[in-house]
C-alpha positions in Angstrom: 17.0 2.4 21.1 15.7 1.8 17.6 12.0 1.1 17.1 11.6 -0.3 13.6 8.2 -0.7 12.1 8.3 -4.0 10.2 4.8 -5.4 10.0 1.3 -3.9 9.6 -1.8 -6.0 9.9 -4.4 -5.6 7.1 -7.9 -7.0 7.9 -9.5 -8.8 4.9 -12.6 -11.0 4.4 -11.0 -13.4 1.9 -7.3 -14.2 2.3 -6.8 -15.8 -1.1 -8.5 -12.9 -2.9 -6.4 -10.3 -1.0 -3.2 -12.3 -1.5 -3.8 -12.4 -5.2 -4.6 -8.6 -5.3 -1.5 -7.6 -3.4 0.8 -10.0 -5.5 -0.7 -9.5 -8.9 -2.1 -6.0 -8.9 -0.1 -4.2 -6.3 3.2 -6.0 -7.1 4.0 -7.1 -3.5 6.3 -10.1 -2.9 5.1 -13.1 -1.0 7.2 -13.8 2.1 5.0 -16.3 4.1 1.8 -18.3 3.7 1.5 -20.4 6.8 -1.5 -22.3 8.2 -1.8 -23.9 11.6 -5.2 -25.5 11.5 -8.5 -24.0 10.4 -8.4 -21.1 12.8 -5.0 -19.7 12.0 -3.4 -18.6 8.7 -0.9 -15.8 8.2 0.1 -14.4 4.8 3.0 -11.9 4.8 3.8 -9.7 1.7 6.3 -7.0 1.2 6.2 -4.1 -1.2 9.3 -4.0 -3.5 12.1 -2.1 -1.8 10.3 -1.8 1.5 11.7 -2.8 4.9 8.1 -3.0 6.2 5.7 -5.8 5.3 2.0 -6.4 5.6 0.2 -9.4 7.0 -3.3 -10.7 6.6 -4.9 -14.0 7.5 -7.2 -15.8 9.8 -7.0 -15.4 13.6 -4.5 -12.5 13.5 -6.7 -9.4 14.0 -10.2 -8.6 15.1 -10.2 -5.4 13.0 -13.0 -5.1 10.5 -12.1 -5.9 6.8 -11.5 -2.6 5.0 -10.9 -0.6 8.2 -7.3 0.3 7.5 -7.0 3.6 5.7 -4.1 6.0 4.7 -1.1 3.7 4.6 1.6 5.3 2.5 3.8 3.8 -0.1 6.7 6.1 -1.1 7.9 6.2 -4.7 10.4 8.3 -6.6 8.3 8.7 -9.7 4.5 8.9 -9.2 3.7 8.9 -12.9 5.6 5.6 -13.4 4.0 4.1 -10.2 0.5 5.0 -11.5 1.2 3.5 -14.9 2.5 0.3 -13.4 -0.4 -0.1 -11.0 -2.9 0.6 -13.9 -1.1 -1.9 -16.1 -1.4 -4.5 -13.4 -5.2 -3.9 -13.3 -5.4 -1.9 -10.1 -8.2 0.6 -9.9 -5.9 3.5 -9.2 -7.0 7.1 -8.8 -5.6 10.1 -10.6 -2.6 11.9 -9.3 -3.4 14.8 -7.0 -1.7 17.4 -4.7 -2.9 19.7 -2.0 -3.1 23.4 -3.0 -4.7 26.5 -1.6 -8.1 25.1 -2.5 -7.4 21.7 -0.9 -7.2 18.5 -2.9 -6.2 19.5 -6.5 -5.9 17.3 -9.6 -2.4 16.7 -11.0 1.0 16.4 -9.4 2.5 19.2 -7.3 3.4 21.9 -9.8 6.9 22.2 -8.3 7.2 18.4 -7.8 8.2 18.9 -4.2 8.9 15.9 -2.1 5.9 14.7 -0.2 3.6 16.8 -2.5 2.1 14.4 -5.0 -0.3 11.5 -4.3 -2.5 8.9 -5.8 -4.7 6.4 -4.1 -6.0 2.8 -4.5 -7.9 0.3 -2.4 -7.7 -3.5 -2.0 -10.9 -5.6 -2.6 -12.1 -5.0 1.0 -11.6 -1.2 0.8 -8.4 -0.9 2.8 -7.1 2.4 1.5 -3.5 3.2 0.3 -1.8 6.4 -0.7 1.2 6.5 -2.9 3.4 9.6 -2.3 6.2 10.9 -4.4 9.6 11.6 -2.7 12.2 12.2 -5.4 15.3 12.6 -3.3 17.5 9.5 -2.8 16.9 8.9 0.9 13.6 10.3 2.3 14.7 9.9 5.9 17.8 12.1 5.8 
């Protein structure tokens, strides 16, 4: 039996502000923006190349805005990803890796898969990590 993760709920305080951030600054694609009255709205967006989407809205989660932390986006070139996010106006952190002393500035010196990271947050403080995986298929 396959269990495929296809949607993650992101709690936000202002749906329009979050939608604009994810589209304009993070570069996600809009899939759905549907309302069913004043008490229900769902906005679904997908990162380019991802089989998993995010959803935010009104009446879809009771989680506190900003409470989601540590979601990972995987890229093949962390330098290019950082540059693109910064060009889009995202307040993106510097690239780092984990060394003997813990979190260390700069990419992994050997550029190992799963070794280099950067972080950013949406306007509510939901936190994302971008992780470099250079091989063609990270699941093989």
